[in-house]
C-alpha distance (Angstrom), angle and dihedral (degrees) to the residues before:
residue distance angle dihedral
M1 . . .
G2 3.70 . .
K3 3.77 126.0 .
S4 3.88 122.5 -111.0
F5 3.80 120.7 -126.3
E6 3.77 116.2 -118.4
P7 3.76 121.5 -170.3
S8 3.63 115.3 -116.1
G9 3.78 124.0 -119.4
N10 3.84 92.3 -107.0
T11 3.79 92.9 58.1
S12 3.79 92.1 52.9
R13 3.75 92.9 50.6
F14 3.78 91.0 49.0
S15 3.79 91.8 53.0
M16 3.74 91.8 50.3
K17 3.74 93.2 50.2
E18 3.78 90.7 49.1
K19 3.80 91.2 52.7
K20 3.76 91.1 49.8
R21 3.80 91.8 50.4
K22 3.81 90.2 51.5
A23 3.78 91.4 46.6
N24 3.82 91.0 48.8
R25 3.78 90.5 48.1
I26 3.80 92.2 51.0
Y27 3.79 90.3 45.0
N28 3.78 91.6 51.0
I29 3.83 91.4 48.1
L30 3.80 91.3 49.7
L31 3.80 90.6 46.1
S32 3.78 90.6 50.2
I33 3.81 90.2 49.9
V34 3.79 91.5 48.3
I35 3.80 92.4 48.7
T36 3.82 90.8 47.3
L37 3.81 91.1 50.5
I38 3.79 90.4 47.7
I39 3.80 90.6 51.8
I40 3.81 92.2 46.9
V41 3.82 92.8 48.2
S42 3.80 92.1 45.6
A43 3.77 91.6 48.9
S44 3.78 90.8 48.8
I45 3.80 92.2 49.6
F46 3.80 92.1 46.6
L47 3.80 95.2 47.4
G48 3.76 92.5 41.6
G49 3.76 90.7 50.9
N50 3.78 92.1 52.6
E51 3.79 91.1 48.8
S52 3.79 90.2 49.5
E53 3.82 91.2 49.7
Q54 3.80 90.7 48.1
A55 3.78 91.3 48.3
S56 3.80 90.0 46.2
D57 3.80 91.6 50.2
Q58 3.79 90.7 47.0
N59 3.78 90.9 49.2
K60 3.77 90.0 49.5
K61 3.80 90.7 50.7
Q62 3.77 90.2 47.9
E63 3.79 90.0 48.2
K64 3.79 92.1 48.0
T65 3.82 95.6 46.2
P66 3.80 96.8 64.3
A67 3.80 89.0 44.7
V68 3.78 91.0 53.2
Q69 3.81 90.5 46.1
Q70 3.77 90.0 47.1
N71 3.81 90.9 49.9
N72 3.80 89.8 48.9
E73 3.78 90.6 48.9
E74 3.80 90.6 47.7
Q75 3.79 90.0 49.6
K76 3.81 89.8 49.8
E77 3.79 90.1 48.6
E78 3.80 89.7 48.9
K79 3.78 90.1 49.7
N80 3.79 89.9 48.3
D81 3.81 89.5 48.3
D82 3.82 89.4 48.6
S83 3.82 89.0 49.7
L84 3.80 90.2 49.7
V85 3.81 90.1 48.3
E86 3.80 90.8 48.2
S87 3.78 89.5 46.0
K88 3.79 91.0 49.9
Q89 3.81 89.8 46.7
D90 3.80 90.0 50.1
D91 3.83 90.1 48.3
T92 3.81 89.7 48.7
A93 3.80 90.4 48.4
D94 3.80 90.7 48.3
T95 3.79 89.8 49.2
E96 3.76 91.3 49.6
E97 3.80 90.2 48.2
E98 3.80 90.0 50.2
N99 3.80 90.1 49.7
D100 3.80 89.6 48.3
Q101 3.80 89.3 49.4
E102 3.79 90.3 50.6
D103 3.78 88.8 51.9
V104 3.82 90.7 47.6
T105 3.78 91.2 51.4
D106 3.74 88.5 73.6
E107 3.79 88.1 63.8
V108 3.79 110.6 72.9
D109 3.78 120.0 -137.5
D110 3.81 105.3 -128.5
S111 3.81 93.8 -178.7
Q112 3.81 91.3 106.9
L113 3.80 93.6 47.4
Q114 3.78 118.6 90.0
E115 3.78 117.4 -152.0
I116 3.79 111.3 -136.1
Y117 3.76 105.9 169.1
D118 3.75 148.2 -26.8
S119 3.76 119.4 -95.4
N120 3.79 130.2 -123.4
D121 3.82 86.1 -134.7
S122 3.78 107.3 102.8
N123 3.79 90.3 -147.2
V124 3.82 93.5 56.3
V125 3.80 118.7 91.2
K126 3.79 98.7 -176.4
V127 3.77 140.8 -13.0
Y128 3.79 121.2 -133.4
V129 3.78 138.0 -169.3
N130 3.80 130.9 177.8
E131 3.76 125.8 -160.0
G132 3.79 89.0 -157.3
W133 3.76 94.8 65.8
E134 3.81 112.7 119.2
P135 3.83 132.4 -171.8
V136 3.81 109.9 -85.5
G137 3.83 92.2 -131.7
T138 3.79 129.5 -111.2
D139 3.78 142.1 -127.4
Q140 3.81 90.7 -155.9
T141 3.79 121.8 109.0
G142 3.81 133.2 -166.8
E143 3.78 124.6 18.1
H144 3.79 111.1 -5.6
I145 3.79 119.1 -122.5
T146 3.81 116.7 -175.6
D147 3.77 109.7 -122.4
F148 3.82 119.2 -167.1
T149 3.79 92.8 -176.0
K150 3.80 105.1 128.9
G151 3.78 110.9 -114.8
S152 3.80 95.1 19.8
V153 3.82 120.5 128.3
D154 3.78 91.5 -107.5
W155 3.81 91.8 47.5
N156 3.79 91.4 51.1
E157 3.77 92.4 49.1
M158 3.79 92.0 48.6
E159 3.83 89.7 50.7
K160 3.77 89.9 50.6
A161 3.83 91.1 52.6
V162 3.79 92.4 47.8
A163 3.84 92.8 51.4
Y164 3.78 90.0 45.1
G165 3.82 92.7 52.2
A166 3.79 91.3 50.0
G167 3.81 91.5 48.7
L168 3.78 92.0 -115.9
D169 3.79 99.7 110.0
D170 3.84 90.5 107.9
S171 3.79 95.4 37.7
P172 3.79 137.4 68.8
Y173 3.78 109.4 -88.6
T174 3.78 143.3 160.6
L175 3.79 123.0 -128.2
W176 3.81 106.1 -147.8
W177 3.79 102.7 172.4
L178 3.80 142.8 10.1
E179 3.82 121.3 -177.4
N180 3.76 144.0 155.2
G181 3.79 114.6 -75.1
G182 3.80 97.2 -147.9
S183 3.80 100.0 -76.2
P184 3.84 139.2 44.5
Y185 3.80 89.3 -98.9
R186 3.80 99.0 49.4
A187 3.81 133.7 70.1
I188 3.80 139.1 173.1
G189 3.81 125.0 -145.9
T190 3.80 132.2 -173.2
V191 3.80 115.1 -147.9
S192 3.79 134.8 167.6
T193 3.78 140.5 -171.1
K194 3.75 117.9 -91.3
D195 3.81 92.9 -97.4
N196 3.82 91.4 41.1
S197 3.79 90.9 -121.3
K198 3.79 90.6 133.3
T199 3.77 129.9 28.8
Y200 3.80 129.0 -167.5
R201 3.77 135.1 -165.1
V202 3.79 106.8 -150.8
Y203 3.80 125.9 -163.3
I204 3.79 116.2 -154.0
E205 3.84 135.5 -177.8
W206 3.75 132.8 -160.6
V207 3.83 118.3 -112.7
D208 3.79 115.1 -163.5
G209 3.77 110.3 -116.6
G210 3.82 92.0 4.4
G211 3.78 106.4 62.1
W212 3.77 130.2 -137.1
K213 3.80 120.2 -10.5
P214 3.85 130.8 -169.8
V215 3.79 113.8 -121.0
K216 3.81 103.7 170.2
V217 3.80 138.3 10.3
E218 3.82 127.9 -161.2
E219 3.78 119.9 -162.9
L220 3.81 107.7 -143.5
K221 3.75 129.5 -147.1
V222 3.76 92.9 -147.2
N223 3.76 130.3 21.1
D224 3.77 99.2 -114.0
K225 3.82 92.8 -175.1
R226 3.79 97.8 53.7
């Protein structure tokens, strides 16, 4: 009978060591792969997070920018509205002032009139003269002929002189009467404020080259030409 071959103890130990080396090699390879994957995943997460944060910050900036612009536009609109309100208030104030001025025009400013004496006429309150009165000017040429035709050039210039003497040339007034003053170069006009609160009898004279000029004004108690 033949003899069977039995591996020696050295051969068995060599095989076991070889298996361990292979197992360790595989384990190391797998570990390296796992570590590499972990690094790749971590890097991806980290980089992706930064990009997301940057995108989020950019979106926030973009979201805030229109809001800021809108706020600025709203502030501008509010300023414009305030300007319009102020402008309207100014216009209203100007209108009120104009209305007040229209009301004041019915009150004659006598500061330029100089009282000289009381009159014997019971209807005359005071008599005034003013050395500062000047002829009102004229568009007429040649020899002057007084014309009491209403609406004529001479009539209009006489009316202007009467209103000027009474201090009503810049105020609403009513001319009640215009008549001869006793000579071709004199006239008398009766004029009152718009509300007829004051009435004046104005004496005027013709000045060659200058036109009609007030020479005396009488403030009347009652409008005797109304």
